[in-house]
The first five atom37 places (N, CA, C, CB, O) and aatype in JSON, in Angstrom:
{
  "aatype": [12, 11, 11, 9, 10, 9, 19, 3, 3, 6, 9, 15, 19, 4, 16, 10, 10, 16, 1, 13, 10, 15, 11, 2, 7, 18, 3, 0, 5, 15, 4, 16, 15, 7, 0, 6, 0, 12, 1, 10, 10, 11, 2, 6, 8, 13, 3, 9, 12, 10, 4, 3, 18, 8, 10, 5, 3, 9, 2, 7, 11, 6, 10, 13, 6, 11, 9, 5, 14, 10, 18, 14, 8, 9, 9, 19, 9, 13, 9, 16, 7, 18, 0, 3, 19, 1, 19, 0, 19, 3, 10, 9, 11, 2, 7, 0, 18, 8, 18, 10, 15, 11, 14, 10, 18, 14],
  "atom_mask": [
    [1, 1, 1, 1, 1],
    [1, 1, 1, 1, 1],
    [1, 1, 1, 1, 1],
    [1, 1, 1, 1, 1],
    [1, 1, 1, 1, 1],
    [1, 1, 1, 1, 1],
    [1, 1, 1, 1, 1],
    [1, 1, 1, 1, 1],
    [1, 1, 1, 1, 1],
    [1, 1, 1, 1, 1],
    [1, 1, 1, 1, 1],
    [1, 1, 1, 1, 1],
    [1, 1, 1, 1, 1],
    [1, 1, 1, 1, 1],
    [1, 1, 1, 1, 1],
    [1, 1, 1, 1, 1],
    [1, 1, 1, 1, 1],
    [1, 1, 1, 1, 1],
    [1, 1, 1, 1, 1],
    [1, 1, 1, 1, 1],
    [1, 1, 1, 1, 1],
    [1, 1, 1, 1, 1],
    [1, 1, 1, 1, 1],
    [1, 1, 1, 1, 1],
    [1, 1, 1, 0, 1],
    [1, 1, 1, 1, 1],
    [1, 1, 1, 1, 1],
    [1, 1, 1, 1, 1],
    [1, 1, 1, 1, 1],
    [1, 1, 1, 1, 1],
    [1, 1, 1, 1, 1],
    [1, 1, 1, 1, 1],
    [1, 1, 1, 1, 1],
    [1, 1, 1, 0, 1],
    [1, 1, 1, 1, 1],
    [1, 1, 1, 1, 1],
    [1, 1, 1, 1, 1],
    [1, 1, 1, 1, 1],
    [1, 1, 1, 1, 1],
    [1, 1, 1, 1, 1],
    [1, 1, 1, 1, 1],
    [1, 1, 1, 1, 1],
    [1, 1, 1, 1, 1],
    [1, 1, 1, 1, 1],
    [1, 1, 1, 1, 1],
    [1, 1, 1, 1, 1],
    [1, 1, 1, 1, 1],
    [1, 1, 1, 1, 1],
    [1, 1, 1, 1, 1],
    [1, 1, 1, 1, 1],
    [1, 1, 1, 1, 1],
    [1, 1, 1, 1, 1],
    [1, 1, 1, 1, 1],
    [1, 1, 1, 1, 1],
    [1, 1, 1, 1, 1],
    [1, 1, 1, 1, 1],
    [1, 1, 1, 1, 1],
    [1, 1, 1, 1, 1],
    [1, 1, 1, 1, 1],
    [1, 1, 1, 0, 1],
    [1, 1, 1, 1, 1],
    [1, 1, 1, 1, 1],
    [1, 1, 1, 1, 1],
    [1, 1, 1, 1, 1],
    [1, 1, 1, 1, 1],
    [1, 1, 1, 1, 1],
    [1, 1, 1, 1, 1],
    [1, 1, 1, 1, 1],
    [1, 1, 1, 1, 1],
    [1, 1, 1, 1, 1],
    [1, 1, 1, 1, 1],
    [1, 1, 1, 1, 1],
    [1, 1, 1, 1, 1],
    [1, 1, 1, 1, 1],
    [1, 1, 1, 1, 1],
    [1, 1, 1, 1, 1],
    [1, 1, 1, 1, 1],
    [1, 1, 1, 1, 1],
    [1, 1, 1, 1, 1],
    [1, 1, 1, 1, 1],
    [1, 1, 1, 0, 1],
    [1, 1, 1, 1, 1],
    [1, 1, 1, 1, 1],
    [1, 1, 1, 1, 1],
    [1, 1, 1, 1, 1],
    [1, 1, 1, 1, 1],
    [1, 1, 1, 1, 1],
    [1, 1, 1, 1, 1],
    [1, 1, 1, 1, 1],
    [1, 1, 1, 1, 1],
    [1, 1, 1, 1, 1],
    [1, 1, 1, 1, 1],
    [1, 1, 1, 1, 1],
    [1, 1, 1, 1, 1],
    [1, 1, 1, 0, 1],
    [1, 1, 1, 1, 1],
    [1, 1, 1, 1, 1],
    [1, 1, 1, 1, 1],
    [1, 1, 1, 1, 1],
    [1, 1, 1, 1, 1],
    [1, 1, 1, 1, 1],
    [1, 1, 1, 1, 1],
    [1, 1, 1, 1, 1],
    [1, 1, 1, 1, 1],
    [1, 1, 1, 1, 1],
    [1, 1, 1, 1, 1]
  ],
  "atom_positions": [
    [[-10.67, 15.63, -32.16], [-9.46, 15.09, -32.77], [-8.96, 13.94, -31.89], [-8.37, 16.2, -32.93], [-8.83, 14.08, -30.68]],
    [[-8.69, 12.82, -32.52], [-8.17, 11.66, -31.81], [-6.72, 11.9, -31.4], [-8.29, 10.39, -32.68], [-5.92, 12.43, -32.18]],
    [[-6.4, 11.51, -30.18], [-5.04, 11.66, -29.68], [-4.38, 10.28, -29.65], [-5.02, 12.33, -28.26], [-4.92, 9.34, -29.06]],
    [[-3.22, 10.19, -30.29], [-2.54, 8.91, -30.45], [-1.17, 8.94, -29.78], [-2.39, 8.56, -31.94], [-0.39, 9.87, -29.96]],
    [[-0.89, 7.9, -29.01], [0.42, 7.72, -28.39], [1.16, 6.62, -29.15], [0.29, 7.36, -26.87], [0.65, 5.51, -29.32]],
    [[2.35, 6.95, -29.62], [3.21, 6.0, -30.33], [4.33, 5.61, -29.38], [3.77, 6.62, -31.66], [5.04, 6.47, -28.86]],
    [[4.48, 4.31, -29.15], [5.52, 3.81, -28.25], [6.4, 2.85, -29.05], [4.9, 3.09, -26.98], [5.98, 1.75, -29.4]],
    [[7.62, 3.28, -29.33], [8.55, 2.46, -30.11], [9.96, 2.85, -29.74], [8.31, 2.63, -31.66], [10.27, 4.04, -29.61]],
    [[10.84, 1.86, -29.55], [12.22, 2.18, -29.17], [13.06, 2.66, -30.36], [12.87, 0.97, -28.54], [14.2, 3.06, -30.17]],
    [[12.51, 2.62, -31.56], [13.2, 3.15, -32.72], [12.72, 4.59, -32.96], [12.95, 2.26, -33.99], [11.57, 4.81, -33.33]],
    [[13.61, 5.54, -32.76], [13.25, 6.95, -32.91], [12.75, 7.24, -34.32], [14.45, 7.84, -32.58], [11.85, 8.06, -34.5]],
    [[13.33, 6.58, -35.32], [12.91, 6.82, -36.7], [11.45, 6.42, -36.92], [13.81, 6.06, -37.68], [10.73, 7.09, -37.67]],
    [[11.01, 5.35, -36.29], [9.62, 4.92, -36.4], [8.71, 5.94, -35.71], [9.42, 3.51, -35.79], [7.65, 6.3, -36.24]],
    [[9.12, 6.39, -34.54], [8.35, 7.41, -33.82], [8.19, 8.67, -34.67], [9.03, 7.76, -32.48], [7.09, 9.21, -34.78]],
    [[9.28, 9.11, -35.25], [9.26, 10.32, -36.07], [8.37, 10.14, -37.29], [10.68, 10.7, -36.51], [7.53, 10.99, -37.59]],
    [[8.53, 9.03, -38.0], [7.74, 8.74, -39.2], [6.25, 8.73, -38.89], [8.16, 7.4, -39.8], [5.47, 9.4, -39.56]],
    [[5.86, 7.98, -37.87], [4.44, 7.86, -37.54], [3.87, 9.17, -36.99], [4.24, 6.76, -36.52], [2.74, 9.53, -37.33]],
    [[4.63, 9.87, -36.17], [4.16, 11.14, -35.63], [3.9, 12.14, -36.76], [5.17, 11.72, -34.63], [2.86, 12.79, -36.78]],
    [[4.83, 12.26, -37.68], [4.66, 13.19, -38.81], [3.47, 12.79, -39.68], [5.93, 13.25, -39.66], [2.65, 13.63, -40.04]],
    [[3.4, 11.51, -40.03], [2.32, 11.04, -40.89], [0.95, 11.29, -40.24], [2.49, 9.54, -41.19], [0.05, 11.82, -40.89]],
    [[0.81, 10.9, -38.99], [-0.47, 11.06, -38.31], [-0.83, 12.53, -38.1], [-0.45, 10.34, -36.98], [-1.99, 12.9, -38.24]],
    [[0.15, 13.36, -37.77], [-0.1, 14.79, -37.58], [-0.56, 15.43, -38.88], [1.17, 15.49, -37.07], [-1.48, 16.26, -38.88]],
    [[0.07, 15.07, -40.0], [-0.33, 15.6, -41.31], [-1.74, 15.17, -41.7], [0.66, 15.16, -42.38], [-2.39, 15.82, -42.52]],
    [[-2.2, 14.08, -41.12], [-3.52, 13.56, -41.45], [-4.57, 13.89, -40.39], [-3.45, 12.08, -41.64], [-5.61, 13.23, -40.31]],
    [[-4.29, 14.9, -39.58], [-5.29, 15.43, -38.67], [-5.38, 14.82, -37.29], [0.0, 0.0, 0.0], [-6.35, 15.06, -36.57]],
    [[-4.39, 14.04, -36.91], [-4.39, 13.45, -35.57], [-3.41, 14.2, -34.67], [-4.01, 11.96, -35.64], [-2.44, 14.79, -35.14]],
    [[-3.69, 14.18, -33.39], [-2.78, 14.72, -32.4], [-1.9, 13.56, -31.94], [-3.56, 15.4, -31.17], [-2.32, 12.74, -31.13]],
    [[-0.69, 13.49, -32.48], [0.2, 12.35, -32.21], [1.38, 12.76, -31.34], [0.7, 11.75, -33.52], [1.97, 13.82, -31.53]],
    [[1.69, 11.9, -30.41], [2.83, 12.1, -29.51], [3.55, 10.76, -29.41], [2.38, 12.63, -28.1], [2.93, 9.7, -29.49]],
    [[4.88, 10.8, -29.23], [5.62, 9.54, -29.17], [6.57, 9.49, -27.99], [6.38, 9.32, -30.46], [6.95, 10.52, -27.42]],
    [[6.96, 8.26, -27.65], [7.97, 8.03, -26.64], [8.68, 6.72, -26.97], [7.35, 7.99, -25.2], [8.2, 5.94, -27.8]],
    [[9.82, 6.49, -26.32], [10.64, 5.33, -26.68], [10.74, 4.25, -25.61], [12.01, 5.81, -27.01], [11.56, 3.34, -25.73]],
    [[9.93, 4.34, -24.57], [10.0, 3.31, -23.52], [8.63, 3.08, -22.89], [11.02, 3.7, -22.45], [7.75, 3.94, -22.94]],
    [[8.49, 1.92, -22.29], [7.27, 1.61, -21.57], [7.07, 2.51, -20.36], [0.0, 0.0, 0.0], [5.95, 2.9, -20.05]],
    [[8.17, 2.82, -19.69], [8.08, 3.69, -18.5], [7.57, 5.07, -18.88], [9.46, 3.8, -17.81], [6.73, 5.64, -18.19]],
    [[8.08, 5.61, -19.97], [7.62, 6.93, -20.4], [6.17, 6.86, -20.87], [8.52, 7.49, -21.52], [5.4, 7.8, -20.66]],
    [[5.79, 5.77, -21.51], [4.4, 5.61, -21.93], [3.47, 5.63, -20.72], [4.22, 4.28, -22.72], [2.43, 6.29, -20.75]],
    [[3.84, 4.94, -19.66], [3.03, 4.93, -18.44], [2.91, 6.34, -17.85], [3.63, 3.98, -17.4], [1.83, 6.73, -17.4]],
    [[4.01, 7.09, -17.86], [3.97, 8.46, -17.35], [3.03, 9.33, -18.19], [5.38, 9.07, -17.34], [2.22, 10.08, -17.65]],
    [[3.14, 9.22, -19.51], [2.29, 10.01, -20.39], [0.82, 9.64, -20.23], [2.72, 9.83, -21.85], [-0.05, 10.51, -20.2]],
    [[0.54, 8.35, -20.14], [-0.84, 7.9, -19.97], [-1.44, 8.4, -18.66], [-0.91, 6.38, -20.03], [-2.63, 8.69, -18.58]],
    [[-0.61, 8.49, -17.64], [-1.08, 8.97, -16.33], [-1.45, 10.45, -16.39], [-0.01, 8.74, -15.26], [-2.37, 10.9, -15.71]],
    [[-0.71, 11.22, -17.21], [-0.87, 12.67, -17.22], [-1.71, 13.22, -18.37], [0.45, 13.3, -17.26], [-2.1, 14.39, -18.34]],
    [[-1.99, 12.41, -19.39], [-2.72, 12.9, -20.55], [-3.72, 11.85, -21.01], [-1.76, 13.26, -21.7], [-3.59, 10.67, -20.71]],
    [[-4.73, 12.31, -21.74], [-5.74, 11.4, -22.29], [-5.35, 11.01, -23.72], [-7.16, 12.06, -22.27], [-5.06, 11.88, -24.54]],
    [[-5.33, 9.72, -24.0], [-5.07, 9.22, -25.35], [-6.22, 8.3, -25.74], [-3.7, 8.46, -25.42], [-6.79, 7.59, -24.91]],
    [[-6.56, 8.33, -27.03], [-7.62, 7.48, -27.56], [-7.06, 6.18, -28.12], [-8.4, 8.22, -28.64], [-7.7, 5.12, -28.04]],
    [[-5.86, 6.27, -28.69], [-5.24, 5.14, -29.38], [-3.77, 5.06, -28.98], [-5.38, 5.27, -30.92], [-3.12, 6.08, -28.78]],
    [[-3.26, 3.84, -28.86], [-1.83, 3.65, -28.64], [-1.3, 2.67, -29.67], [-1.55, 3.15, -27.19], [-1.79, 1.55, -29.79]],
    [[-0.28, 3.1, -30.41], [0.46, 2.23, -31.31], [1.7, 1.82, -30.55], [0.82, 2.94, -32.69], [2.51, 2.67, -30.18]],
    [[1.86, 0.54, -30.31], [2.92, 0.08, -29.41], [3.78, -1.01, -30.04], [2.31, -0.44, -28.12], [3.27, -2.03, -30.5]],
    [[5.07, -0.78, -30.05], [6.01, -1.8, -30.5], [5.96, -2.95, -29.49], [7.47, -1.23, -30.63], [5.83, -2.73, -28.29]],
    [[6.07, -4.17, -29.99], [6.03, -5.31, -29.08], [7.34, -5.49, -28.32], [5.71, -6.58, -29.86], [7.33, -5.92, -27.17]],
    [[8.46, -5.16, -28.96], [9.78, -5.34, -28.33], [10.37, -3.98, -27.96], [10.74, -6.1, -29.29], [11.04, -3.34, -28.77]],
    [[10.11, -3.55, -26.72], [10.7, -2.31, -26.21], [11.93, -2.66, -25.38], [9.66, -1.51, -25.35], [12.12, -3.81, -25.01]],
    [[12.75, -1.66, -25.11], [13.99, -1.91, -24.35], [13.71, -2.29, -22.89], [14.88, -0.68, -24.39], [14.39, -3.15, -22.33]],
    [[12.72, -1.64, -22.27], [12.52, -1.83, -20.83], [11.39, -2.8, -20.46], [12.24, -0.52, -20.2], [11.3, -3.23, -19.31]],
    [[10.54, -3.15, -21.43], [9.4, -4.02, -21.15], [8.89, -4.54, -22.49], [8.26, -3.26, -20.35], [9.05, -3.87, -23.51]],
    [[8.27, -5.71, -22.5], [7.69, -6.12, -23.79], [6.26, -5.58, -23.88], [7.71, -7.67, -23.95], [5.65, -5.24, -22.87]],
    [[5.77, -5.53, -25.09], [4.47, -4.93, -25.33], [3.33, -5.59, -24.58], [0.0, 0.0, 0.0], [2.41, -4.92, -24.12]],
    [[3.39, -6.91, -24.45], [2.33, -7.62, -23.73], [2.3, -7.19, -22.26], [2.52, -9.14, -23.83], [1.22, -6.98, -21.7]],
    [[3.46, -7.08, -21.63], [3.52, -6.65, -20.23], [2.98, -5.22, -20.08], [4.96, -6.74, -19.69], [2.25, -4.93, -19.14]],
    [[3.36, -4.34, -21.0], [2.86, -2.97, -20.96], [1.34, -2.96, -21.13], [3.53, -2.1, -22.05], [0.64, -2.26, -20.41]],
    [[0.85, -3.74, -22.08], [-0.59, -3.84, -22.33], [-1.33, -4.34, -21.09], [-0.86, -4.79, -23.52], [-2.38, -3.81, -20.74]],
    [[-0.77, -5.33, -20.42], [-1.39, -5.87, -19.2], [-1.43, -4.83, -18.09], [-0.64, -7.11, -18.73], [-2.33, -4.86, -17.25]],
    [[-0.46, -3.92, -18.06], [-0.46, -2.85, -17.06], [-1.48, -1.77, -17.38], [0.93, -2.22, -16.95], [-2.18, -1.29, -16.49]],
    [[-1.58, -1.39, -18.65], [-2.45, -0.26, -18.99], [-3.91, -0.65, -19.17], [-1.96, 0.39, -20.25], [-4.8, 0.16, -18.93]],
    [[-4.17, -1.88, -19.59], [-5.55, -2.28, -19.9], [-6.52, -2.05, -18.74], [-5.57, -3.73, -20.29], [-7.59, -1.48, -18.96]],
    [[-6.21, -2.47, -17.51], [-7.16, -2.22, -16.42], [-7.27, -0.74, -16.03], [-6.77, -3.03, -15.2], [-8.31, -0.3, -15.55]],
    [[-6.2, 0.01, -16.23], [-6.19, 1.43, -15.86], [-6.83, 2.32, -16.91], [-4.77, 1.88, -15.61], [-7.46, 3.33, -16.57]],
    [[-6.68, 1.96, -18.18], [-7.17, 2.79, -19.29], [-7.9, 1.9, -20.3], [-5.99, 3.55, -19.97], [-7.43, 1.76, -21.43]],
    [[-9.03, 1.31, -19.91], [-9.7, 0.35, -20.79], [-10.27, 0.96, -22.07], [-10.8, -0.32, -20.04], [-10.59, 0.24, -23.01]],
    [[-10.39, 2.28, -22.11], [-10.94, 2.95, -23.29], [-9.94, 3.05, -24.44], [-11.41, 4.34, -22.91], [-10.34, 3.29, -25.58]],
    [[-8.65, 2.87, -24.17], [-7.62, 3.06, -25.19], [-7.6, 1.88, -26.16], [-6.23, 3.23, -24.54], [-7.55, 0.72, -25.76]],
    [[-7.65, 2.21, -27.44], [-7.5, 1.21, -28.49], [-6.0, 0.97, -28.66], [-8.17, 1.67, -29.86], [-5.25, 1.91, -28.91]],
    [[-5.56, -0.28, -28.52], [-4.14, -0.61, -28.61], [-3.88, -1.43, -29.88], [-3.67, -1.4, -27.35], [-4.49, -2.47, -30.11]],
    [[-2.96, -0.92, -30.69], [-2.52, -1.59, -31.9], [-1.04, -1.87, -31.75], [-2.82, -0.74, -33.19], [-0.25, -0.95, -31.52]],
    [[-0.65, -3.12, -31.88], [0.76, -3.49, -31.76], [1.44, -3.45, -33.11], [0.91, -4.88, -31.13], [0.85, -3.79, -34.14]],
    [[2.72, -3.04, -33.1], [3.55, -3.06, -34.3], [4.85, -3.76, -33.93], [3.81, -1.61, -34.85], [5.39, -3.56, -32.84]],
    [[5.35, -4.58, -34.85], [6.59, -5.29, -34.54], [7.32, -5.7, -35.8], [6.3, -6.51, -33.69], [6.72, -5.92, -36.85]],
    [[8.62, -5.81, -35.68], [9.45, -6.32, -36.76], [9.62, -7.82, -36.67], [0.0, 0.0, 0.0], [10.22, -8.43, -37.56]],
    [[9.11, -8.43, -35.62], [9.24, -9.86, -35.39], [7.86, -10.49, -35.37], [10.01, -10.16, -34.07], [7.36, -10.88, -34.31]],
    [[7.24, -10.58, -36.53], [5.87, -11.07, -36.61], [5.78, -12.53, -36.16], [5.33, -10.92, -38.03], [6.55, -13.38, -36.61]],
    [[4.83, -12.81, -35.3], [4.57, -14.16, -34.81], [3.05, -14.29, -34.68], [5.31, -14.45, -33.44], [2.44, -13.62, -33.85]],
    [[2.47, -15.14, -35.48], [1.02, -15.28, -35.51], [0.47, -15.66, -34.13], [0.61, -16.33, -36.54], [-0.59, -15.17, -33.73]],
    [[1.16, -16.52, -33.41], [0.68, -16.94, -32.08], [0.6, -15.76, -31.13], [1.6, -18.03, -31.49], [-0.36, -15.62, -30.37]],
    [[1.62, -14.9, -31.17], [1.62, -13.71, -30.31], [0.48, -12.79, -30.71], [2.98, -12.95, -30.39], [-0.24, -12.28, -29.85]],
    [[0.3, -12.58, -32.01], [-0.77, -11.71, -32.5], [-2.14, -12.21, -32.04], [-0.73, -11.62, -34.03], [-2.96, -11.43, -31.55]],
    [[-2.39, -13.5, -32.2], [-3.67, -14.08, -31.79], [-3.87, -13.91, -30.28], [-3.74, -15.57, -32.18], [-4.97, -13.56, -29.84]],
    [[-2.84, -14.17, -29.5], [-2.92, -14.02, -28.04], [-3.25, -12.59, -27.64], [-1.6, -14.46, -27.39], [-4.12, -12.36, -26.79]],
    [[-2.57, -11.62, -28.26], [-2.83, -10.22, -27.93], [-4.25, -9.81, -28.28], [-1.83, -9.32, -28.65], [-4.92, -9.13, -27.5]],
    [[-4.71, -10.21, -29.44], [-6.06, -9.84, -29.87], [-7.11, -10.53, -29.0], [-6.27, -10.2, -31.36], [-8.13, -9.92, -28.67]],
    [[-6.88, -11.77, -28.63], [-7.81, -12.47, -27.73], [-7.91, -11.76, -26.38], [-7.37, -13.92, -27.53], [-8.95, -11.81, -25.73]],
    [[-6.83, -11.1, -25.98], [-6.79, -10.42, -24.68], [-7.15, -8.94, -24.76], [-5.44, -10.57, -24.07], [-6.99, -8.22, -23.78]],
    [[-7.62, -8.49, -25.92], [-8.15, -7.13, -25.99], [-7.45, -6.16, -26.91], [0.0, 0.0, 0.0], [-7.94, -5.04, -27.1]],
    [[-6.32, -6.53, -27.49], [-5.67, -5.63, -28.45], [-6.55, -5.5, -29.68], [-4.23, -6.14, -28.83], [-7.24, -6.46, -30.06]],
    [[-6.53, -4.35, -30.3], [-7.38, -4.1, -31.47], [-6.8, -4.73, -32.73], [-7.56, -2.61, -31.67], [-7.54, -5.29, -33.55]],
    [[-5.48, -4.63, -32.9], [-4.85, -5.13, -34.12], [-3.36, -5.34, -33.88], [-5.08, -4.16, -35.31], [-2.81, -4.93, -32.85]],
    [[-2.71, -5.97, -34.85], [-1.28, -6.31, -34.77], [-0.72, -6.12, -36.17], [-1.05, -7.78, -34.23], [-1.14, -6.8, -37.11]],
    [[0.24, -5.21, -36.33], [0.85, -4.91, -37.63], [2.31, -5.29, -37.65], [0.69, -3.42, -37.97], [3.0, -5.19, -36.63]],
    [[2.79, -5.73, -38.8], [4.21, -6.07, -38.95], [4.97, -4.93, -39.61], [4.36, -7.36, -39.78], [4.47, -4.29, -40.53]],
    [[6.19, -4.69, -39.12], [7.08, -3.74, -39.77], [7.72, -4.45, -40.96], [8.17, -3.2, -38.78], [7.82, -5.67, -40.96]],
    [[8.15, -3.73, -41.97], [8.17, -2.27, -42.04], [6.78, -1.72, -42.34], [9.16, -1.8, -43.11], [5.96, -2.35, -43.0]],
    [[6.55, -0.51, -41.84], [5.29, 0.19, -42.09], [5.5, 1.16, -43.24], [4.8, 0.95, -40.81], [6.54, 1.81, -43.34]],
    [[4.53, 1.24, -44.1], [4.59, 2.17, -45.24], [3.36, 3.06, -45.21], [4.68, 1.4, -46.59], [2.37, 2.78, -45.89]],
    [[3.42, 4.14, -44.43], [2.24, 5.01, -44.34], [1.96, 5.74, -45.64], [2.41, 6.02, -43.21], [1.01, 6.51, -45.73]]
  ]
}
């Protein structure tokens, strides 16, 4: 079973995605900050991370730059309410798997 970490400062998004993914056979866990994501990644194995680009304590690119060398196996998909094609292209060129715009309709 794939284990997915959801990182979003909107609790409603965390809840929505966690429920949807759990109902569809994934082991999903969520948190609302980059600091908590780093703690969880240090203590648990995740296969995929869905990460909001605009977090309260760090932006998604900075978090990605921190985790990529430490956990290169993790597939990172960014989600954001502020879609910017240049940012998406930059993230994907640097190793992100995909970039999705909110609102999400699972």
